[in-house]
Structure formats: C-alpha cells, structure tokens
PQR file with spaces between the fields and no chain letter, atoms N, CA, C, O and H, PARSE charges and radii, in Angstrom:
ATOM       1  N    MET     1      16.765   -2.913   14.810 -0.4000 1.5000
ATOM       2  CA   MET     1      16.097   -3.314   13.421 -0.0000 2.0000
ATOM       3  C    MET     1      15.309   -2.508   13.143  0.5500 1.7000
ATOM       4  O    MET     1      15.211   -2.215   11.951 -0.5500 1.4000
ATOM       5  N    ARG     2      14.260   -1.694   14.334 -0.4000 1.5000
ATOM       6  CA   ARG     2      13.173   -0.836   14.087 -0.0000 2.0000
ATOM       7  C    ARG     2      13.949    0.309   13.221  0.5500 1.7000
ATOM       8  O    ARG     2      13.092    1.089   12.807 -0.5500 1.4000
ATOM       9  H    ARG     2      14.340   -1.932   15.302  0.4000 1.0000
ATOM      10  N    SER     3      15.137    0.664   12.832 -0.4000 1.5000
ATOM      11  CA   SER     3      15.522    2.154   12.459 -0.0000 2.0000
ATOM      12  C    SER     3      15.860    1.493   11.085  0.5500 1.7000
ATOM      13  O    SER     3      15.698    2.295   10.165 -0.5500 1.4000
ATOM      14  H    SER     3      15.833    0.030   13.169  0.4000 1.0000
ATOM      15  N    VAL     4      16.296    0.224   10.670 -0.4000 1.5000
ATOM      16  CA   VAL     4      16.130    0.237    8.811 -0.0000 2.0000
ATOM      17  C    VAL     4      14.800   -0.698    8.517  0.5500 1.7000
ATOM      18  O    VAL     4      14.576   -0.982    7.341 -0.5500 1.4000
ATOM      19  H    VAL     4      16.428   -0.427   11.417  0.4000 1.0000
ATOM      20  N    ASN     5      14.157   -1.051    9.260 -0.4000 1.5000
ATOM      21  CA   ASN     5      12.861   -1.805    8.611 -0.0000 2.0000
ATOM      22  C    ASN     5      11.477   -0.941    9.073  0.5500 1.7000
ATOM      23  O    ASN     5      11.059   -0.548   10.162 -0.5500 1.4000
ATOM      24  H    ASN     5      14.339   -0.820   10.215  0.4000 1.0000
ATOM      25  N    PRO     6      10.929   -0.839    7.522 -0.5600 1.5000
ATOM      26  CA   PRO     6       9.939    0.131    8.303  0.2800 2.0000
ATOM      27  C    PRO     6       8.497   -0.534    8.208  0.5500 1.7000
ATOM      28  O    PRO     6       8.195   -1.659    7.810 -0.5500 1.4000
ATOM      29  N    ILE     7       7.840    0.312    8.606 -0.4000 1.5000
ATOM      30  CA   ILE     7       6.542   -0.017    9.121 -0.0000 2.0000
ATOM      31  C    ILE     7       5.767   -0.132    8.287  0.5500 1.7000
ATOM      32  O    ILE     7       5.108   -1.171    8.253 -0.5500 1.4000
ATOM      33  H    ILE     7       8.086    1.226    8.929  0.4000 1.0000
ATOM      34  N    PHE     8       5.545    0.955    7.249 -0.4000 1.5000
ATOM      35  CA   PHE     8       4.740    0.303    5.922 -0.0000 2.0000
ATOM      36  C    PHE     8       5.425    0.358    5.101  0.5500 1.7000
ATOM      37  O    PHE     8       6.379    1.133    5.177 -0.5500 1.4000
ATOM      38  H    PHE     8       6.080    1.799    7.277  0.4000 1.0000
ATOM      39  N    ILE     9       5.208   -0.515    3.866 -0.4000 1.5000
ATOM      40  CA   ILE     9       5.678   -0.824    2.753 -0.0000 2.0000
ATOM      41  C    ILE     9       4.668   -1.003    1.642  0.5500 1.7000
ATOM      42  O    ILE     9       3.665   -1.630    1.983 -0.5500 1.4000
ATOM      43  H    ILE     9       4.433   -1.144    3.804  0.4000 1.0000
ATOM      44  N    PRO    10       4.714   -0.593    0.396 -0.5600 1.5000
ATOM      45  CA   PRO    10       3.827   -0.072   -0.814  0.2800 2.0000
ATOM      46  C    PRO    10       3.535   -1.621   -0.978  0.5500 1.7000
ATOM      47  O    PRO    10       4.507   -2.109   -1.554 -0.5500 1.4000
ATOM      48  N    ARG    11       2.662   -2.507   -0.723 -0.4000 1.5000
ATOM      49  CA   ARG    11       1.711   -3.473   -0.855 -0.0000 2.0000
ATOM      50  C    ARG    11       1.404   -3.582   -1.958  0.5500 1.7000
ATOM      51  O    ARG    11       1.061   -2.481   -2.389 -0.5500 1.4000
ATOM      52  H    ARG    11       1.872   -2.110   -0.254  0.4000 1.0000
ATOM      53  N    ASN    12       1.292   -4.842   -3.160 -0.4000 1.5000
ATOM      54  CA   ASN    12       1.098   -4.620   -4.364 -0.0000 2.0000
ATOM      55  C    ASN    12      -0.121   -4.540   -4.300  0.5500 1.7000
ATOM      56  O    ASN    12      -0.451   -3.521   -4.908 -0.5500 1.4000
ATOM      57  H    ASN    12       1.570   -5.737   -2.810  0.4000 1.0000
ATOM      58  N    HIS    13      -1.378   -5.290   -3.714 -0.4000 1.5000
ATOM      59  CA   HIS    13      -2.860   -4.852   -3.676 -0.0000 2.0000
ATOM      60  C    HIS    13      -3.111   -3.207   -3.136  0.5500 1.7000
ATOM      61  O    HIS    13      -3.743   -2.443   -3.866 -0.5500 1.4000
ATOM      62  H    HIS    13      -1.111   -6.117   -3.220  0.4000 1.0000
ATOM      63  N    LYS    14      -2.876   -3.003   -2.563 -0.4000 1.5000
ATOM      64  CA   LYS    14      -2.424   -1.515   -2.051 -0.0000 2.0000
ATOM      65  C    LYS    14      -2.367   -0.197   -3.380  0.5500 1.7000
ATOM      66  O    LYS    14      -3.336    0.489   -3.705 -0.5500 1.4000
ATOM      67  H    LYS    14      -2.362   -3.624   -1.970  0.4000 1.0000
ATOM      68  N    VAL    15      -0.809   -0.099   -4.050 -0.4000 1.5000
ATOM      69  CA   VAL    15      -0.640    0.630   -5.067 -0.0000 2.0000
ATOM      70  C    VAL    15      -1.886    0.424   -5.932  0.5500 1.7000
ATOM      71  O    VAL    15      -2.625    1.377   -6.179 -0.5500 1.4000
ATOM      72  H    VAL    15      -0.022   -0.656   -3.786  0.4000 1.0000
ATOM      73  N    GLU    16      -2.178   -1.052   -6.486 -0.4000 1.5000
ATOM      74  CA   GLU    16      -3.016   -1.149   -7.798 -0.0000 2.0000
ATOM      75  C    GLU    16      -4.075   -0.739   -7.840  0.5500 1.7000
ATOM      76  O    GLU    16      -4.700   -0.209   -8.759 -0.5500 1.4000
ATOM      77  H    GLU    16      -1.578   -1.826   -6.285  0.4000 1.0000
ATOM      78  N    GLU    17      -4.409   -1.039   -6.520 -0.4000 1.5000
ATOM      79  CA   GLU    17      -6.113   -0.401   -5.817 -0.0000 2.0000
ATOM      80  C    GLU    17      -6.319    1.381   -5.976  0.5500 1.7000
ATOM      81  O    GLU    17      -7.320    1.982   -6.367 -0.5500 1.4000
ATOM      82  H    GLU    17      -3.901   -1.469   -5.774  0.4000 1.0000
ATOM      83  N    ALA    18      -5.181    1.861   -5.587 -0.4000 1.5000
ATOM      84  CA   ALA    18      -5.242    3.260   -5.835 -0.0000 2.0000
ATOM      85  C    ALA    18      -4.901    3.677   -7.115  0.5500 1.7000
ATOM      86  O    ALA    18      -5.391    4.698   -7.598 -0.5500 1.4000
ATOM      87  H    ALA    18      -4.368    1.374   -5.270  0.4000 1.0000
ATOM      88  N    LEU    19      -3.907    2.806   -7.853 -0.4000 1.5000
ATOM      89  CA   LEU    19      -3.622    3.591   -9.704 -0.0000 2.0000
ATOM      90  C    LEU    19      -5.206    2.888  -10.403  0.5500 1.7000
ATOM      91  O    LEU    19      -5.429    3.150  -11.585 -0.5500 1.4000
ATOM      92  H    LEU    19      -3.508    1.977   -7.460  0.4000 1.0000
ATOM      93  N    LYS    20      -6.113    2.126   -9.722 -0.4000 1.5000
ATOM      94  CA   LYS    20      -7.546    1.782  -10.309 -0.0000 2.0000
ATOM      95  C    LYS    20      -8.245    2.720  -10.477  0.5500 1.7000
ATOM      96  O    LYS    20      -8.766    3.095  -11.527 -0.5500 1.4000
ATOM      97  H    LYS    20      -5.931    1.914   -8.762  0.4000 1.0000
ATOM      98  N    ASP    21      -8.338    3.407   -8.889 -0.4000 1.5000
ATOM      99  CA   ASP    21      -9.355    4.518   -8.594 -0.0000 2.0000
ATOM     100  C    ASP    21      -8.836    5.651   -9.738  0.5500 1.7000
ATOM     101  O    ASP    21      -9.476    6.137  -10.671 -0.5500 1.4000
ATOM     102  H    ASP    21      -7.915    3.102   -8.036  0.4000 1.0000
ATOM     103  N    ALA    22      -7.733    5.840   -9.409 -0.4000 1.5000
ATOM     104  CA   ALA    22      -6.873    6.772  -10.011 -0.0000 2.0000
ATOM     105  C    ALA    22      -6.775    7.090  -11.726  0.5500 1.7000
ATOM     106  O    ALA    22      -6.525    8.216  -12.154 -0.5500 1.4000
ATOM     107  H    ALA    22      -7.213    5.445   -8.652  0.4000 1.0000
ATOM     108  N    ASN    23      -6.961    6.181  -12.401 -0.4000 1.5000
ATOM     109  CA   ASN    23      -7.710    5.591  -13.662 -0.0000 2.0000
ATOM     110  C    ASN    23      -9.025    6.328  -13.644  0.5500 1.7000
ATOM     111  O    ASN    23      -9.108    7.148  -14.558 -0.5500 1.4000
ATOM     112  H    ASN    23      -7.164    5.266  -12.053  0.4000 1.0000
ATOM     113  N    GLU    24      -9.925    6.269  -12.966 -0.4000 1.5000
ATOM     114  CA   GLU    24     -11.226    6.275  -12.769 -0.0000 2.0000
ATOM     115  C    GLU    24     -11.196    7.826  -12.587  0.5500 1.7000
ATOM     116  O    GLU    24     -12.178    8.380  -13.081 -0.5500 1.4000
ATOM     117  H    GLU    24      -9.858    5.603  -12.223  0.4000 1.0000
ATOM     118  N    GLY    25     -10.318    8.621  -12.008 -0.4000 1.5000
ATOM     119  CA   GLY    25     -10.653   10.121  -11.700 -0.0000 2.0000
ATOM     120  C    GLY    25     -10.703   10.320  -10.238  0.5500 1.7000
ATOM     121  O    GLY    25     -10.697   11.493   -9.866 -0.5500 1.4000
ATOM     122  H    GLY    25      -9.520    8.171  -11.607  0.4000 1.0000
ATOM     123  N    ASP    26     -10.756    9.301   -9.246 -0.4000 1.5000
ATOM     124  CA   ASP    26     -10.464    9.443   -7.910 -0.0000 2.0000
ATOM     125  C    ASP    26      -9.161    9.159   -7.457  0.5500 1.7000
ATOM     126  O    ASP    26      -8.721    8.013   -7.373 -0.5500 1.4000
ATOM     127  H    ASP    26     -10.760    8.347   -9.548  0.4000 1.0000
ATOM     128  N    LEU    27      -8.452   10.308   -7.125 -0.4000 1.5000
ATOM     129  CA   LEU    27      -7.215   10.648   -6.691 -0.0000 2.0000
ATOM     130  C    LEU    27      -6.838   10.126   -4.986  0.5500 1.7000
ATOM     131  O    LEU    27      -5.731    9.939   -4.481 -0.5500 1.4000
ATOM     132  H    LEU    27      -8.810   11.240   -7.193  0.4000 1.0000
ATOM     133  N    ASN    28      -8.173    9.991   -4.391 -0.4000 1.5000
ATOM     134  CA   ASN    28      -8.032   10.409   -3.111 -0.0000 2.0000
ATOM     135  C    ASN    28      -6.860    8.960   -2.153  0.5500 1.7000
ATOM     136  O    ASN    28      -6.097    9.130   -1.202 -0.5500 1.4000
ATOM     137  H    ASN    28      -9.072   10.143   -4.801  0.4000 1.0000
ATOM     138  N    LYS    29      -7.172    7.700   -2.894 -0.4000 1.5000
ATOM     139  CA   LYS    29      -6.286    6.491   -2.380 -0.0000 2.0000
ATOM     140  C    LYS    29      -5.033    6.592   -3.279  0.5500 1.7000
ATOM     141  O    LYS    29      -4.114    5.856   -2.920 -0.5500 1.4000
ATOM     142  H    LYS    29      -7.791    7.562   -3.667  0.4000 1.0000
ATOM     143  N    ILE    30      -4.866    7.145   -4.079 -0.4000 1.5000
ATOM     144  CA   ILE    30      -3.200    7.646   -4.521 -0.0000 2.0000
ATOM     145  C    ILE    30      -2.540    8.916   -3.437  0.5500 1.7000
ATOM     146  O    ILE    30      -1.357    9.057   -3.125 -0.5500 1.4000
ATOM     147  H    ILE    30      -5.612    7.743   -4.371  0.4000 1.0000
ATOM     148  N    ILE    31      -3.723    9.752   -3.000 -0.4000 1.5000
ATOM     149  CA   ILE    31      -2.615   10.334   -2.680 -0.0000 2.0000
ATOM     150  C    ILE    31      -2.873    9.758   -1.131  0.5500 1.7000
ATOM     151  O    ILE    31      -1.777    9.968   -0.612 -0.5500 1.4000
ATOM     152  H    ILE    31      -4.683    9.637   -3.253  0.4000 1.0000
ATOM     153  N    GLU    32      -3.647    9.200   -0.197 -0.4000 1.5000
ATOM     154  CA   GLU    32      -3.624    9.147    0.621 -0.0000 2.0000
ATOM     155  C    GLU    32      -2.327    7.753    1.102  0.5500 1.7000
ATOM     156  O    GLU    32      -1.781    7.578    2.192 -0.5500 1.4000
ATOM     157  H    GLU    32      -4.537    9.030   -0.618  0.4000 1.0000
ATOM     158  N    LEU    33      -2.141    6.781   -0.495 -0.4000 1.5000
ATOM     159  CA   LEU    33      -0.998    5.678   -0.297 -0.0000 2.0000
ATOM     160  C    LEU    33       0.370    6.810   -0.401  0.5500 1.7000
ATOM     161  O    LEU    33       1.368    6.229    0.026 -0.5500 1.4000
ATOM     162  H    LEU    33      -2.584    6.923   -1.381  0.4000 1.0000
ATOM     163  N    ILE    34       0.605    7.848   -0.721 -0.4000 1.5000
ATOM     164  CA   ILE    34       1.866    8.256   -1.341 -0.0000 2.0000
ATOM     165  C    ILE    34       2.095    9.443   -0.061  0.5500 1.7000
ATOM     166  O    ILE    34       3.095   10.155    0.029 -0.5500 1.4000
ATOM     167  H    ILE    34      -0.205    8.320   -1.068  0.4000 1.0000
ATOM     168  N    GLU    35       0.799    9.464    0.980 -0.4000 1.5000
ATOM     169  CA   GLU    35       1.125   10.513    2.008 -0.0000 2.0000
ATOM     170  C    GLU    35       2.050    9.348    3.117  0.5500 1.7000
ATOM     171  O    GLU    35       3.111    9.603    3.686 -0.5500 1.4000
ATOM     172  H    GLU    35      -0.013    8.886    0.907  0.4000 1.0000
ATOM     173  N    VAL    36       1.265    8.055    3.183 -0.4000 1.5000
ATOM     174  CA   VAL    36       1.791    6.346    4.161 -0.0000 2.0000
ATOM     175  C    VAL    36       3.288    6.417    3.832  0.5500 1.7000
ATOM     176  O    VAL    36       4.141    6.576    4.705 -0.5500 1.4000
ATOM     177  H    VAL    36       0.403    7.848    2.720  0.4000 1.0000
ATOM     178  N    ILE    37       3.561    6.290    2.518 -0.4000 1.5000
ATOM     179  CA   ILE    37       4.792    6.144    1.752 -0.0000 2.0000
ATOM     180  C    ILE    37       5.895    6.832    1.753  0.5500 1.7000
ATOM     181  O    ILE    37       6.972    6.548    1.230 -0.5500 1.4000
ATOM     182  H    ILE    37       2.868    6.161    1.809  0.4000 1.0000
ATOM     183  N    LYS    38       5.514    7.983    2.515 -0.4000 1.5000
ATOM     184  CA   LYS    38       6.497    9.483    2.588 -0.0000 2.0000
ATOM     185  C    LYS    38       7.147    8.826    4.162  0.5500 1.7000
ATOM     186  O    LYS    38       8.326    8.850    4.515 -0.5500 1.4000
ATOM     187  H    LYS    38       4.639    8.214    2.940  0.4000 1.0000
ATOM     188  N    ARG    39       6.304    8.422    4.707 -0.4000 1.5000
ATOM     189  CA   ARG    39       6.745    7.942    6.378 -0.0000 2.0000
ATOM     190  C    ARG    39       6.982    6.436    6.777  0.5500 1.7000
ATOM     191  O    ARG    39       6.276    5.927    7.647 -0.5500 1.4000
ATOM     192  H    ARG    39       5.347    8.402    4.420  0.4000 1.0000
ATOM     193  N    PRO    40       7.958    5.737    6.153 -0.5600 1.5000
ATOM     194  CA   PRO    40       7.432    4.415    6.046  0.2800 2.0000
ATOM     195  C    PRO    40       7.779    3.824    7.565  0.5500 1.7000
ATOM     196  O    PRO    40       7.421    2.698    7.911 -0.5500 1.4000
ATOM     197  N    PHE    41       8.507    4.711    8.407 -0.4000 1.5000
ATOM     198  CA   PHE    41       9.229    4.613    9.925 -0.0000 2.0000
ATOM     199  C    PHE    41       8.709    4.754   10.865  0.5500 1.7000
ATOM     200  O    PHE    41       9.096    4.333   11.955 -0.5500 1.4000
ATOM     201  H    PHE    41       8.798    5.625    8.127  0.4000 1.0000
ATOM     202  N    THR    42       7.135    5.742   10.521 -0.4000 1.5000
ATOM     203  CA   THR    42       6.327    6.500   10.991 -0.0000 2.0000
ATOM     204  C    THR    42       4.941    5.728   11.582  0.5500 1.7000
ATOM     205  O    THR    42       4.032    5.443   10.801 -0.5500 1.4000
ATOM     206  H    THR    42       6.820    6.084    9.636  0.4000 1.0000
ATOM     207  N    ASN    43       4.864    5.455   12.828 -0.4000 1.5000
ATOM     208  CA   ASN    43       3.371    4.712   13.046 -0.0000 2.0000
ATOM     209  C    ASN    43       2.116    5.478   13.095  0.5500 1.7000
ATOM     210  O    ASN    43       1.736    6.121   14.074 -0.5500 1.4000
ATOM     211  H    ASN    43       5.602    5.686   13.463  0.4000 1.0000
ATOM     212  N    LEU    44       1.372    5.344   11.742 -0.4000 1.5000
ATOM     213  CA   LEU    44       0.144    6.242   11.663 -0.0000 2.0000
ATOM     214  C    LEU    44      -0.794    5.120   12.441  0.5500 1.7000
ATOM     215  O    LEU    44      -1.113    3.976   12.116 -0.5500 1.4000
ATOM     216  H    LEU    44       1.680    4.821   10.947  0.4000 1.0000
ATOM     217  N    ASP    45      -0.967    5.573   13.095 -0.4000 1.5000
ATOM     218  CA   ASP    45      -2.188    4.388   13.841 -0.0000 2.0000
ATOM     219  C    ASP    45      -3.331    4.687   12.840  0.5500 1.7000
ATOM     220  O    ASP    45      -3.912    3.678   12.441 -0.5500 1.4000
ATOM     221  H    ASP    45      -0.708    6.502   13.358  0.4000 1.0000
ATOM     222  N    ASN    46      -3.811    5.983   12.310 -0.4000 1.5000
ATOM     223  CA   ASN    46      -5.190    5.401   11.209 -0.0000 2.0000
ATOM     224  C    ASN    46      -5.126    4.946    9.914  0.5500 1.7000
ATOM     225  O    ASN    46      -5.965    5.089    9.025 -0.5500 1.4000
ATOM     226  H    ASN    46      -3.339    6.803   12.634  0.4000 1.0000
ATOM     227  N    LYS    47      -3.846    4.273    9.872 -0.4000 1.5000
ATOM     228  CA   LYS    47      -3.547    3.761    8.325 -0.0000 2.0000
ATOM     229  C    LYS    47      -3.088    2.244    8.567  0.5500 1.7000
ATOM     230  O    LYS    47      -2.309    1.673    7.803 -0.5500 1.4000
ATOM     231  H    LYS    47      -3.164    4.157   10.595  0.4000 1.0000
ATOM     232  N    ASN    48      -3.557    1.745    9.519 -0.4000 1.5000
ATOM     233  CA   ASN    48      -3.416   -0.008   10.024 -0.0000 2.0000
ATOM     234  C    ASN    48      -3.871   -0.900    8.381  0.5500 1.7000
ATOM     235  O    ASN    48      -3.066   -1.737    7.972 -0.5500 1.4000
ATOM     236  H    ASN    48      -4.190    2.208   10.139  0.4000 1.0000
ATOM     237  N    GLU    49      -4.962   -0.671    7.688 -0.4000 1.5000
ATOM     238  CA   GLU    49      -4.903   -0.978    6.530 -0.0000 2.0000
ATOM     239  C    GLU    49      -3.751   -1.003    5.658  0.5500 1.7000
ATOM     240  O    GLU    49      -3.825   -1.769    4.697 -0.5500 1.4000
ATOM     241  H    GLU    49      -5.616    0.009    8.020  0.4000 1.0000
ATOM     242  N    TYR    50      -2.654   -0.286    5.810 -0.4000 1.5000
ATOM     243  CA   TYR    50      -1.362   -0.474    4.688 -0.0000 2.0000
ATOM     244  C    TYR    50      -0.405   -1.413    5.633  0.5500 1.7000
ATOM     245  O    TYR    50       0.784   -1.508    5.330 -0.5500 1.4000
ATOM     246  H    TYR    50      -2.594    0.336    6.591  0.4000 1.0000
ATOM     247  N    LEU    51      -0.891   -2.070    6.717 -0.4000 1.5000
ATOM     248  CA   LEU    51      -0.159   -2.755    7.494 -0.0000 2.0000
ATOM     249  C    LEU    51      -0.443   -4.540    6.972  0.5500 1.7000
ATOM     250  O    LEU    51       0.519   -5.306    7.022 -0.5500 1.4000
ATOM     251  H    LEU    51      -1.857   -1.993    6.964  0.4000 1.0000
ATOM     252  N    LYS    52      -1.678   -5.000    6.543 -0.4000 1.5000
ATOM     253  CA   LYS    52      -2.123   -6.189    6.057 -0.0000 2.0000
ATOM     254  C    LYS    52      -1.744   -6.527    4.874  0.5500 1.7000
ATOM     255  O    LYS    52      -1.786   -5.678    3.983 -0.5500 1.4000
ATOM     256  H    LYS    52      -2.459   -4.377    6.502  0.4000 1.0000
ATOM     257  N    PRO    53      -1.290   -7.843    4.604 -0.5600 1.5000
ATOM     258  CA   PRO    53      -1.643   -8.123    3.291  0.2800 2.0000
ATOM     259  C    PRO    53      -2.504   -8.554    2.511  0.5500 1.7000
ATOM     260  O    PRO    53      -3.616   -8.654    3.031 -0.5500 1.4000
ATOM     261  N    ASN    54      -2.415   -8.939    1.150 -0.4000 1.5000
ATOM     262  CA   ASN    54      -3.586   -8.891    0.890 -0.0000 2.0000
ATOM     263  C    ASN    54      -4.842  -10.240    1.131  0.5500 1.7000
ATOM     264  O    ASN    54      -4.479  -11.330    0.689 -0.5500 1.4000
ATOM     265  H    ASN    54      -1.513   -8.857    0.727  0.4000 1.0000
ATOM     266  N    ASN    55      -6.058  -10.200    1.702 -0.4000 1.5000
ATOM     267  CA   ASN    55      -6.717  -11.311    2.091 -0.0000 2.0000
ATOM     268  C    ASN    55      -7.718  -11.749    1.143  0.5500 1.7000
ATOM     269  O    ASN    55      -8.667  -12.457    1.479 -0.5500 1.4000
ATOM     270  H    ASN    55      -6.353   -9.315    2.061  0.4000 1.0000
ATOM     271  N    SER    56      -7.527  -11.352   -0.005 -0.4000 1.5000
ATOM     272  CA   SER    56      -8.341  -12.178   -0.989 -0.0000 2.0000
ATOM     273  C    SER    56      -7.872  -13.649   -1.308  0.5500 1.7000
ATOM     274  O    SER    56      -6.770  -14.058   -0.942 -0.5500 1.4000
ATOM     275  H    SER    56      -6.756  -10.777   -0.279  0.4000 1.0000
ATOM     276  N    ASN    57      -8.795  -14.442   -2.029 -0.4000 1.5000
ATOM     277  CA   ASN    57      -8.503  -15.773   -1.783 -0.0000 2.0000
ATOM     278  C    ASN    57      -7.901  -16.050   -3.349  0.5500 1.7000
ATOM     279  O    ASN    57      -7.359  -17.048   -3.826 -0.5500 1.4000
ATOM     280  H    ASN    57      -9.691  -14.110   -2.326  0.4000 1.0000
ATOM     281  N    GLN    58      -8.103  -15.249   -3.706 -0.4000 1.5000
ATOM     282  CA   GLN    58      -7.379  -15.363   -5.221 -0.0000 2.0000
ATOM     283  C    GLN    58      -5.919  -15.179   -5.419  0.5500 1.7000
ATOM     284  O    GLN    58      -5.155  -14.365   -4.900 -0.5500 1.4000
ATOM     285  H    GLN    58      -8.543  -14.439   -3.319  0.4000 1.0000
ATOM     286  N    GLU    59      -5.630  -16.454   -6.597 -0.4000 1.5000
ATOM     287  CA   GLU    59      -4.341  -16.549   -7.015 -0.0000 2.0000
ATOM     288  C    GLU    59      -3.618  -14.634   -7.050  0.5500 1.7000
ATOM     289  O    GLU    59      -4.392  -13.734   -7.374 -0.5500 1.4000
ATOM     290  H    GLU    59      -6.251  -17.115   -7.019  0.4000 1.0000
ATOM     291  N    TYR    60      -2.448  -14.375   -6.758 -0.4000 1.5000
ATOM     292  CA   TYR    60      -1.956  -12.689   -6.992 -0.0000 2.0000
ATOM     293  C    TYR    60      -0.539  -12.984   -7.571  0.5500 1.7000
ATOM     294  O    TYR    60       0.221  -13.779   -7.018 -0.5500 1.4000
ATOM     295  H    TYR    60      -1.818  -15.106   -6.494  0.4000 1.0000
ATOM     296  N    LYS    61      -0.223  -12.322   -8.688 -0.4000 1.5000
ATOM     297  CA   LYS    61       1.187  -12.270   -9.419 -0.0000 2.0000
ATOM     298  C    LYS    61       1.326  -11.151   -9.661  0.5500 1.7000
ATOM     299  O    LYS    61       0.412  -10.378   -9.948 -0.5500 1.4000
ATOM     300  H    LYS    61      -0.840  -11.676   -9.138  0.4000 1.0000
ATOM     301  N    THR    62       2.783  -10.818   -9.564 -0.4000 1.5000
ATOM     302  CA   THR    62       2.902   -9.387   -9.510 -0.0000 2.0000
ATOM     303  C    THR    62       3.761   -9.784  -11.123  0.5500 1.7000
ATOM     304  O    THR    62       3.627  -10.906  -11.610 -0.5500 1.4000
ATOM     305  H    THR    62       3.526  -11.446   -9.331  0.4000 1.0000
ATOM     306  N    TYR    63       4.480   -8.877  -11.703 -0.4000 1.5000
ATOM     307  CA   TYR    63       4.790   -8.805  -12.943 -0.0000 2.0000
ATOM     308  C    TYR    63       6.706   -9.693  -12.880  0.5500 1.7000
ATOM     309  O    TYR    63       7.609   -9.884  -13.695 -0.5500 1.4000
ATOM     310  H    TYR    63       4.589   -7.965  -11.307  0.4000 1.0000
ATOM     311  N    CYS    64       6.564   -9.863  -12.010 -0.4000 1.5000
ATOM     312  CA   CYS    64       8.221  -10.953  -11.943 -0.0000 2.0000
ATOM     313  C    CYS    64       7.463  -12.351  -11.725  0.5500 1.7000
ATOM     314  O    CYS    64       8.125  -13.338  -11.405 -0.5500 1.4000
ATOM     315  H    CYS    64       5.830   -9.708  -11.348  0.4000 1.0000
ATOM     316  N    GLY    65       5.770  -12.453  -11.936 -0.4000 1.5000
ATOM     317  CA   GLY    65       5.541  -13.900  -11.508 -0.0000 2.0000
ATOM     318  C    GLY    65       5.843  -14.400  -10.242  0.5500 1.7000
ATOM     319  O    GLY    65       5.739  -15.609  -10.035 -0.5500 1.4000
ATOM     320  H    GLY    65       5.232  -11.651  -12.196  0.4000 1.0000
ATOM     321  N    THR    66       6.299  -13.429   -9.135 -0.4000 1.5000
ATOM     322  CA   THR    66       5.791  -14.404   -7.830 -0.0000 2.0000
ATOM     323  C    THR    66       4.560  -14.441   -7.192  0.5500 1.7000
ATOM     324  O    THR    66       4.372  -15.219   -6.257 -0.5500 1.4000
ATOM     325  H    THR    66       6.383  -12.447   -9.303  0.4000 1.0000
C-alpha cells in the first residue's frame, strides 16, 4: 500500500493559499508546495502541515461542487 499511496497530496486549501500569496508577489509558499509534491512518497518531517485537512469551520466547495 505504501508504494502506491502518497504521503502528501496537494490539498485544495494549501494550493489556494499558495496561489493567493503568489498572486500577491510572495512565491515562498508555492515553491514549498512544489517541493513537497515533487516527492509525494517521501516522508518530510518538517512538512506535516501538508498532511492535515482544512480545519476551518467554513464550508468549502471545489470547482466540481464537492
């Protein structure tokens, strides 16, 4: 299972957070996100925030309505 299931997946809220900052001129989060998703099967100890689902209380909808 570990060989086919990635540790890191590009969660929508992290992608949107990185894109928002990039649109405002700060590329740090997008660069970090790219580095994390380049190696989705590698455990990166200092990147645990990319393992967690969105914890905000607001409803979240993707473009496909899920």
